[in-house]
N, C-alpha and C positions, 0 to 999 in steps of 0.2 A: 174872387167875388162872384157869387152865384145866385141864381133865382130860377128854380124849376129846371135845373140843368141835369138831364138824364144820364149824361156821360161824365159828370163831375168825379165820380169814383175813379174812373180811368185816368182823368187828368191829374188828380192828386197822386195816385199810386205810381204814375209814370215818373214822377220826380222825387218821391218820398225818400228813397235811399240816398239821394244826393243833396238833400237840403238840410240846413241846420235847423230851420223852423219853417212852418207853413202857416200863413195867415189866411184863414178860410172864413169869409164873411158871407152869411146868407141873408139876403135882403127881403125875405118873406116867402120862401118856397111853400107851396101847398100841394105839389105834385107828389104822389106816393113813391114814384120811382126815384125822384131826386132826394126825398126825405130818407128813404131806405139807404141810398148811397152814402149820404152824410153819416147816418147812424153806423153803417158798416165801417166807414173810415175811422170814426172815433173809437169804435170797438177794437179795430186792428192797430190803433196807434200805440204800440207797445213802448215806443221810445219817447212818447210825450212831445212829439214835434208839432202837432196840429194845434194851433191857437184858434179855436172856433168861437165865432161871435155872431149870434142871431140878431138881426136888425129889422126894424119895421120902417119902411119909407112911406111917409104920409102922402106925399104927392110925387108920383113918378112920371108925371106928364112931360116934364122937361128933363127926363133922365139923361138923354143923349144931348149934350150941349153943342152949340154951334161955335163957329170960329170966334164970334164976338162974346160968347158967354163967359162968365166968371167962374171962379172955383166954387161958387155957391150952388151950382148945378149938382144934383145928388151924386152922379157917377164920379165927377171930378173931385168933389169933396171927400168921397169915401176912398178914392184912390190916394189922395193926399194923406188921409188918415192912416192908410196902410203904410205909406212911406214913413210917416212919423212914428209908427209902431215898429218899423223894421230896425233891428239892432245889429245887423250885419253890414259889411262894407258894400256888398252888392246885392241886388235883388232881381229875380226873374219873374216877369209877369206871365202867368198862365191862366187863360180863360177856362171856364168850365167845359168848353167844347174843344179844347186843344190837348192833344196827347203826344207825348214825346217817345221816341225810340230810345232804348237803353244806350246805344252807342252815341247818340246825339247829346243827351244830357250828361253822359260821362265825359265827353270831350269839352262841354261847356265848363264843367267843374274842374277838370284836370288840366286843360290846355288854355282855354280862352281867358278865364278869370286870372290865373297866375301870370299870364303874359299880357295883361291889360295895358294898352298903349297910354303913355302919359298924356294928359290933357283931354282925354275922351270921356264922355259921360254916358253914352248909350251905344249898344251894339245891335245891329240888325242881323237877324237869323233867317235862314230859309224856311218857308212854310208851304205846304200844299193844301189846297181846299179839296175836301173829300165830298163828292156829290152823292155817293151811295157807298155801299160796302165793297164795290168793285171798281170804282172809277174816280179819278182825280179830275178836278178842274184846274187848269194851269194857264198862264199867259201864253199866247202863241209865240212870243219871241223869247221866252225863257222857261226853263224847267220848273221854276217855282217863283213864288212871291218872296219878298223880303219884308219882315216886320220888326219894328223896334221892340224887343222883348227883354233885353238884358241891360241893367242900368247900374251906374255908380250911385249909391244911395245918397251920399252927401252932396252930389252935384246936381240933383234934379228936383223940380217941383211940378205940380200939375195945375194946369189952367183949363178949366172946363173938361171936355172929354175928347172931342174930335176936332180937327183931323189928327191922325197918327197918335191917338190917345192924349194929345196935348201935353206930353211931357216936355218940359222946358229946361234949359240950362240955367242954373243959378248965376253963373258967371256973366252970361250975356243976355239972358231973358229970351233967347231965341227958342222957337219950337224945334225939337230935335228930329228934323227930317234926316233921312239916310245920307243926304248930300251935304249936310252942314258940317262945319269943321269939328264939332264936338262929338260926331258920330263916326263909327266905323262898321264895316260889313264883314261877316264871316259866311262863306258859302261852302266850305269844305267839311260840312257835317251833314248827316241825314236830316232832311226836312221834318219838322214836327208836323202833325196832322191837325188841320182845322176842320171840324165836322159841321160847321154852321150850315153849309149848303145841304148836308144830309138831313139835318134837323129842321131846316127851313127851306122847303122845296122851291119857293119863289127865287131863291138864290141860284138855282140851277140854270136859270135863263140868262144869267150874265154872260156876255160874250167874252170869255177868256180863252177859248180854244180848249179842246178836250183830247185826252189820250187815255187809253186803257191802262189801268194799274194792275200789274201782275206780281207785285211783291207782297210780303206779309204785312199785316197790320201791326201796330206797336205791340210789344210783347205782353203788356198788361191786359190787352184785350183778348188774350187766349181764354180768359174767363169771360164768356159771353153772356153772363146773366143779365146785365143791364141792356145789352144790345137786343137780346130776345124779348125782354119785357117791353122795351120801347117799340119794337116792331109789332108786337102783339097789340099794344095800345093804339098804334096808328091804324092797324087793320080793323080793330074793333070800331074806332071812330069812323072810318071810311064806310064800314058796313051799316052803321047806324044812320049815316047821312046820305047813303046811296051814292057816294062818290067812288 
């Protein structure tokens, strides 16, 4: 689900070869970089995997639901719609600013899903927050975060949006925290990259501890077209505002 996501092209391309289908819902993008990325994805979709749906959200003021919110909040309702539209046994949630390494997504498809533990509805995967193109933000006490991103389709529903995306177990009604009995954790795969702190500089001030990143970016980002366009746009905006 995207809206003015400049890196959505990379997010989709990073999982394209390993997905049976990709549900791509745009909730009203008007940014040219984001729109060009979607157009390029559709043009390159030679296997017909991308199910694109343009949507218009009348009131996004309550887009991010609270703990007490119901599924009527826009984000939660659309996430549930995507679950309802999913026709596979499992689904992977990929935000428009999350990009996977080839080795990581390959292991998800070839190792984690075929060996899914009985009674589990969600899987937590390692993720790193990328603050710029050279540095990760990570917790001081761990090399990465863990986020619930892989789900058993028939076993979950969405209630609101946050915390932890508010995916809940159908069998118990509990929110699927990483510590709940319906969830399990996988750490033996490369962390996917979350670019929110890079796209939203205010996130860089969060006290997570920092360390220099010296590895390569995800393979699909070797084509740096959208990175450069975004950097140029940010620089142009800074020049125009004097910041």
